[in-house]
KEKOLMAR-124535 format. One record per residue (C-alpha): residue number from 0; residue in three letters; x, z negated, y. Coordinates in pm, 1 decimal, padded with zeros to 6 digits. Each point is the difference from the previous one (the first is absolute). Last residue first. Example, Ala and Ser with C-alpha at 12.3 -4.5 7.8 and 13.67 -1.06 7.14 Angstrom:
! residues 2
<kolke seq="1" type="Ser" X="01367.0" Z="-00714.0" Y="-00106.0"/>
<kolke seq="0" type="Ala" X="-00137.0" Z="-00066.0" Y="-00344.0"/>
This chain:
! residues 138
<kolke seq="137" type="Unk" X="-01357.3" Z="-00422.9" Y="-00007.1"/>
<kolke seq="136" type="Unk" X="00189.8" Z="-00279.5" Y="00175.0"/>
<kolke seq="135" type="Unk" X="00184.9" Z="-00139.0" Y="-00304.5"/>
<kolke seq="134" type="Unk" X="00109.2" Z="00355.2" Y="-00069.4"/>
<kolke seq="133" type="Unk" X="-00204.4" Z="00208.6" Y="-00241.9"/>
<kolke seq="132" type="Unk" X="00143.8" Z="00102.9" Y="-00330.2"/>
<kolke seq="131" type="Unk" X="00103.1" Z="00357.1" Y="-00070.3"/>
<kolke seq="130" type="Unk" X="00291.2" Z="-00016.8" Y="00240.1"/>
<kolke seq="129" type="Unk" X="00204.5" Z="00316.6" Y="00045.2"/>
<kolke seq="128" type="Unk" X="00309.4" Z="00005.4" Y="00224.1"/>
<kolke seq="127" type="Unk" X="00241.3" Z="00121.3" Y="-00272.5"/>
<kolke seq="126" type="Unk" X="-00277.2" Z="00235.0" Y="-00112.5"/>
<kolke seq="125" type="Unk" X="00017.8" Z="00184.4" Y="00332.3"/>
<kolke seq="124" type="Unk" X="00363.2" Z="00095.6" Y="-00064.8"/>
<kolke seq="123" type="Unk" X="-00086.7" Z="00125.5" Y="-00350.4"/>
<kolke seq="122" type="Unk" X="-00293.9" Z="00195.3" Y="00140.0"/>
<kolke seq="121" type="Unk" X="00238.3" Z="00154.6" Y="00256.5"/>
<kolke seq="120" type="Unk" X="00234.5" Z="00115.4" Y="-00277.8"/>
<kolke seq="119" type="Unk" X="-00294.0" Z="00134.3" Y="-00202.2"/>
<kolke seq="118" type="Unk" X="-00119.9" Z="00220.1" Y="00286.2"/>
<kolke seq="117" type="Unk" X="-00345.7" Z="-00081.7" Y="00142.0"/>
<kolke seq="116" type="Unk" X="-00225.8" Z="00294.1" Y="-00077.1"/>
<kolke seq="115" type="Unk" X="-00080.0" Z="00208.7" Y="00303.4"/>
<kolke seq="114" type="Unk" X="-00258.4" Z="-00011.8" Y="00276.8"/>
<kolke seq="113" type="Unk" X="-00065.4" Z="00310.4" Y="00202.6"/>
<kolke seq="112" type="Unk" X="00101.3" Z="00166.4" Y="00324.5"/>
<kolke seq="111" type="Unk" X="00240.3" Z="00247.4" Y="-00168.4"/>
<kolke seq="110" type="Unk" X="00266.8" Z="-00060.1" Y="00263.1"/>
<kolke seq="109" type="Unk" X="-00101.5" Z="-00363.3" Y="00046.9"/>
<kolke seq="108" type="Unk" X="00032.8" Z="-00089.8" Y="-00369.2"/>
<kolke seq="107" type="Unk" X="-00159.7" Z="-00342.3" Y="-00043.7"/>
<kolke seq="106" type="Unk" X="00039.9" Z="-00320.3" Y="-00201.7"/>
<kolke seq="105" type="Unk" X="-00309.6" Z="-00195.6" Y="00099.1"/>
<kolke seq="104" type="Unk" X="00003.3" Z="-00355.0" Y="00137.5"/>
<kolke seq="103" type="Unk" X="-00293.4" Z="-00236.5" Y="-00036.0"/>
<kolke seq="102" type="Unk" X="00055.4" Z="-00292.0" Y="00234.2"/>
<kolke seq="101" type="Unk" X="-00072.7" Z="-00368.3" Y="-00020.7"/>
<kolke seq="100" type="Unk" X="-00056.2" Z="-00296.4" Y="00223.2"/>
<kolke seq="99" type="Unk" X="-00039.9" Z="-00376.7" Y="-00015.8"/>
<kolke seq="98" type="Unk" X="-00020.2" Z="-00219.7" Y="00306.8"/>
<kolke seq="97" type="Unk" X="00095.6" Z="-00347.8" Y="00126.3"/>
<kolke seq="96" type="Unk" X="00099.1" Z="-00171.9" Y="-00325.5"/>
<kolke seq="95" type="Unk" X="00154.7" Z="-00339.5" Y="00073.4"/>
<kolke seq="94" type="Unk" X="00372.3" Z="-00008.4" Y="-00078.4"/>
<kolke seq="93" type="Unk" X="00035.8" Z="-00289.8" Y="00249.6"/>
<kolke seq="92" type="Unk" X="00299.4" Z="00120.7" Y="00204.5"/>
<kolke seq="91" type="Unk" X="00002.5" Z="00373.0" Y="-00078.1"/>
<kolke seq="90" type="Unk" X="-00376.3" Z="00026.2" Y="00057.5"/>
<kolke seq="89" type="Unk" X="-00090.2" Z="00251.2" Y="-00266.9"/>
<kolke seq="88" type="Unk" X="-00087.5" Z="00369.1" Y="-00013.4"/>
<kolke seq="87" type="Unk" X="-00047.4" Z="00115.7" Y="-00360.2"/>
<kolke seq="86" type="Unk" X="00050.4" Z="00371.6" Y="-00060.9"/>
<kolke seq="85" type="Unk" X="-00094.3" Z="00228.0" Y="-00289.8"/>
<kolke seq="84" type="Unk" X="00124.2" Z="00356.8" Y="-00059.0"/>
<kolke seq="83" type="Unk" X="-00211.3" Z="00228.3" Y="-00215.4"/>
<kolke seq="82" type="Unk" X="00140.1" Z="00310.6" Y="-00164.8"/>
<kolke seq="81" type="Unk" X="-00082.1" Z="00367.8" Y="-00004.2"/>
<kolke seq="80" type="Unk" X="00045.5" Z="00322.8" Y="-00195.7"/>
<kolke seq="79" type="Unk" X="00003.2" Z="-00107.9" Y="-00368.9"/>
<kolke seq="78" type="Unk" X="-00107.4" Z="-00354.5" Y="00072.1"/>
<kolke seq="77" type="Unk" X="00201.4" Z="-00312.6" Y="00077.0"/>
<kolke seq="76" type="Unk" X="-00194.1" Z="-00313.9" Y="00083.9"/>
<kolke seq="75" type="Unk" X="00081.0" Z="-00344.0" Y="00140.6"/>
<kolke seq="74" type="Unk" X="00326.9" Z="00070.2" Y="00183.9"/>
<kolke seq="73" type="Unk" X="00148.3" Z="-00281.7" Y="00209.5"/>
<kolke seq="72" type="Unk" X="00035.4" Z="-00106.0" Y="00359.6"/>
<kolke seq="71" type="Unk" X="00047.4" Z="-00338.1" Y="00168.4"/>
<kolke seq="70" type="Unk" X="-00056.7" Z="-00043.2" Y="00372.1"/>
<kolke seq="69" type="Unk" X="00132.8" Z="-00318.4" Y="00158.1"/>
<kolke seq="68" type="Unk" X="-00141.2" Z="-00087.9" Y="00339.1"/>
<kolke seq="67" type="Unk" X="00161.8" Z="-00191.8" Y="00284.0"/>
<kolke seq="66" type="Unk" X="-00262.6" Z="-00110.3" Y="00248.4"/>
<kolke seq="65" type="Unk" X="00076.2" Z="00077.7" Y="00364.0"/>
<kolke seq="64" type="Unk" X="-00366.2" Z="00072.3" Y="00081.9"/>
<kolke seq="63" type="Unk" X="-00244.6" Z="-00102.2" Y="-00270.9"/>
<kolke seq="62" type="Unk" X="-00128.3" Z="00089.4" Y="-00345.9"/>
<kolke seq="61" type="Unk" X="-00341.6" Z="-00104.3" Y="-00124.7"/>
<kolke seq="60" type="Unk" X="-00106.2" Z="-00016.6" Y="-00363.4"/>
<kolke seq="59" type="Unk" X="-00100.2" Z="00242.8" Y="-00276.2"/>
<kolke seq="58" type="Unk" X="-00013.7" Z="00337.3" Y="00172.6"/>
<kolke seq="57" type="Unk" X="-00029.7" Z="00269.4" Y="-00267.1"/>
<kolke seq="56" type="Unk" X="00196.9" Z="00315.9" Y="00074.0"/>
<kolke seq="55" type="Unk" X="-00050.3" Z="00347.5" Y="-00140.7"/>
<kolke seq="54" type="Unk" X="00191.8" Z="00324.4" Y="-00018.9"/>
<kolke seq="53" type="Unk" X="-00084.6" Z="00331.7" Y="-00158.2"/>
<kolke seq="52" type="Unk" X="00156.3" Z="00336.6" Y="-00068.2"/>
<kolke seq="51" type="Unk" X="00335.2" Z="-00061.7" Y="00168.4"/>
<kolke seq="50" type="Unk" X="00212.2" Z="00304.7" Y="-00061.6"/>
<kolke seq="49" type="Unk" X="00335.4" Z="00017.1" Y="-00173.5"/>
<kolke seq="48" type="Unk" X="00283.5" Z="00244.0" Y="-00066.1"/>
<kolke seq="47" type="Unk" X="00215.9" Z="00003.3" Y="00314.7"/>
<kolke seq="46" type="Unk" X="00308.7" Z="00222.4" Y="-00001.0"/>
<kolke seq="45" type="Unk" X="-00014.7" Z="00152.8" Y="00346.2"/>
<kolke seq="44" type="Unk" X="-00169.7" Z="-00315.6" Y="00129.8"/>
<kolke seq="43" type="Unk" X="00312.5" Z="-00204.3" Y="-00078.9"/>
<kolke seq="42" type="Unk" X="-00118.8" Z="-00364.0" Y="-00008.2"/>
<kolke seq="41" type="Unk" X="00252.5" Z="-00079.9" Y="-00268.3"/>
<kolke seq="40" type="Unk" X="-00116.6" Z="-00041.3" Y="-00357.1"/>
<kolke seq="39" type="Unk" X="00212.2" Z="-00208.6" Y="-00239.1"/>
<kolke seq="38" type="Unk" X="-00239.7" Z="-00246.9" Y="-00162.3"/>
<kolke seq="37" type="Unk" X="00079.1" Z="-00266.4" Y="00260.8"/>
<kolke seq="36" type="Unk" X="-00041.7" Z="00253.3" Y="00281.1"/>
<kolke seq="35" type="Unk" X="-00351.9" Z="00075.5" Y="-00122.5"/>
<kolke seq="34" type="Unk" X="-00077.4" Z="-00374.6" Y="-00005.4"/>
<kolke seq="33" type="Unk" X="00136.8" Z="-00047.7" Y="00351.3"/>
<kolke seq="32" type="Unk" X="-00225.7" Z="00280.3" Y="00123.5"/>
<kolke seq="31" type="Unk" X="-00296.2" Z="-00154.1" Y="-00184.4"/>
<kolke seq="30" type="Unk" X="00067.5" Z="-00343.7" Y="00156.7"/>
<kolke seq="29" type="Unk" X="00008.2" Z="00154.1" Y="00349.0"/>
<kolke seq="28" type="Unk" X="-00324.8" Z="00181.7" Y="-00074.0"/>
<kolke seq="27" type="Unk" X="-00158.9" Z="-00326.7" Y="-00111.7"/>
<kolke seq="26" type="Unk" X="00107.6" Z="-00167.2" Y="00324.8"/>
<kolke seq="25" type="Unk" X="-00153.6" Z="00286.9" Y="00200.5"/>
<kolke seq="24" type="Unk" X="-00318.7" Z="-00034.9" Y="-00207.6"/>
<kolke seq="23" type="Unk" X="-00006.8" Z="-00371.1" Y="00084.1"/>
<kolke seq="22" type="Unk" X="00001.5" Z="00088.4" Y="00368.9"/>
<kolke seq="21" type="Unk" X="-00344.3" Z="00160.2" Y="-00024.7"/>
<kolke seq="20" type="Unk" X="-00159.1" Z="-00339.8" Y="-00072.3"/>
<kolke seq="19" type="Unk" X="00137.0" Z="-00156.1" Y="00320.8"/>
<kolke seq="18" type="Unk" X="00221.2" Z="-00304.1" Y="-00057.8"/>
<kolke seq="17" type="Unk" X="-00201.3" Z="-00288.8" Y="00137.7"/>
<kolke seq="16" type="Unk" X="00042.2" Z="-00138.1" Y="00352.0"/>
<kolke seq="15" type="Unk" X="-00372.0" Z="00009.0" Y="00077.4"/>
<kolke seq="14" type="Unk" X="00038.7" Z="00292.6" Y="00241.7"/>
<kolke seq="13" type="Unk" X="00174.5" Z="00203.6" Y="-00270.0"/>
<kolke seq="12" type="Unk" X="00355.0" Z="-00009.9" Y="-00129.5"/>
<kolke seq="11" type="Unk" X="00253.2" Z="00275.6" Y="-00065.5"/>
<kolke seq="10" type="Unk" X="00120.3" Z="00007.1" Y="00363.4"/>
<kolke seq="9" type="Unk" X="00117.5" Z="-00361.5" Y="-00037.8"/>
<kolke seq="8" type="Unk" X="00229.8" Z="00093.0" Y="-00287.1"/>
<kolke seq="7" type="Unk" X="-00032.9" Z="-00098.3" Y="-00363.6"/>
<kolke seq="6" type="Unk" X="00330.7" Z="-00069.9" Y="-00171.6"/>
<kolke seq="5" type="Unk" X="00075.6" Z="00215.7" Y="-00302.6"/>
<kolke seq="4" type="Unk" X="00156.8" Z="-00083.1" Y="-00334.3"/>
<kolke seq="3" type="Unk" X="00065.4" Z="00234.2" Y="-00289.9"/>
<kolke seq="2" type="Unk" X="-00056.7" Z="-00032.5" Y="-00372.6"/>
<kolke seq="1" type="Unk" X="00063.6" Z="00185.3" Y="-00322.5"/>
<kolke seq="0" type="Unk" X="-00140.2" Z="-00102.8" Y="-00337.7"/>
């Protein structure tokens, strides 16, 4: 399981001082980028092979300005042409679950404009981050 930390900024909060719901998707994107780098993919758009087919975030408890968050990421499903990446967003200090997100990512050929089968080497890399059981927060 991979993880990153982010600190919420003032501009990411709403009038009540809570982290705005749209901000969580920015955090999830940052975690996805780190995950792709971990499995050996740079953010080179000339050689990019993935599209985001779906993303979701469940808001479990409130996050606040200047709170340090830990975002853990792992794979929960690997199909023939897509995989699902899960994220838990926790308060880094208390480990309380703040939000839970996921993304369905499709292996894609941009020249042919169609999905392709995930290569065996990539499947092997994804399997090293696979968790069939739920985390304690799921």
